[in-house]
N, C-alpha and C positions, 0 to 999 in steps of 0.2 A: 737579822746578826747570826754569827754563826758562833758558837760556845765549844770550846774543847775540855774534857776533863780526862784524867789520866788515873787506871783503877789498875790493879794488879791481872794478870792475864785469866789466873786460875778461877779470880771472884766474877770475872765477866764473863767467862765460861758456865759458870753456875746459874747468872742471870738471863742469856739469851743463848741463843744458837750461831746468831750472826752479829756482827756489827750495825747493821741496820736496827736489827730487832732492838738491839741495846740502846739504840740511839731513841728508836720509837718510844721505849719505855720509859727512858730517862724523859723524855718530854711530856709523855702521860702524867708521869708524876708530880713534874713541875706543875702543870696545868691545873691538877685536880687540887694541889695542895693552893696555889694562887686562887683557886675558885673557893674553895672553902675558906677561906681569909678573906673573902670577898674582895681581892684584888682586882679580880677580872670578870667580866659578865658571861654568862651562858652564850651569846654571841660570838663574844672573844673566846670563848673555847670550841666553837664550832669552827671557827676561822683558824685557828692554831694547829687544831688536829685536822683540818682539810674535812668534815662531815658534810656530807652533800644534805643533812636535814635537822630539824630540831629534834624531831625524834630520834635520829641517831646519837645526839649531842646526848638527849635525856637518858637514852639504853646507858651509855658511856658513863654518865654521871651516876647514874642510878647500880653499875655493876661496881663502880669504885666506892660504894655509899656517899658520895658525897652530896649530901643534902644541906641546903642551908637552913638556919632556924626559921620557924614559922608560927609566929605567935598567936594567941587566940586574938589579938588587937587587931593583928593583920587580916586573919580570916574575916573579920566582922567588918571589916574596911571592906576587903573584897566582895563581902555578901551586899552590901551597901550599895556599890557600884554595879552588882548585877542586877538589884532591883531597880534602881534608878535607871538603868538602861530598858530594862523591860519595861516600866511605865512610860517611858518617853517613845516608845514604839507606837 
């Protein structure tokens, strides 16, 4: 899907040097907000922005400070899962 937005030229020039840059910045902003609101997954971020790896995706999200909440309960669940995986070996 292609989406078109209209903004004044002077503001567009402040935001980016070229229309392609502005288009990319708009897409990145949309993706970051959707990720923050848990509307899309990390894999979808990677696909939408055409990153070659999970590492590149994580670096992008870190640069935008797009962190999902991670509770103590989730940490404890992850630790239990790790412990179970280790004991099953």
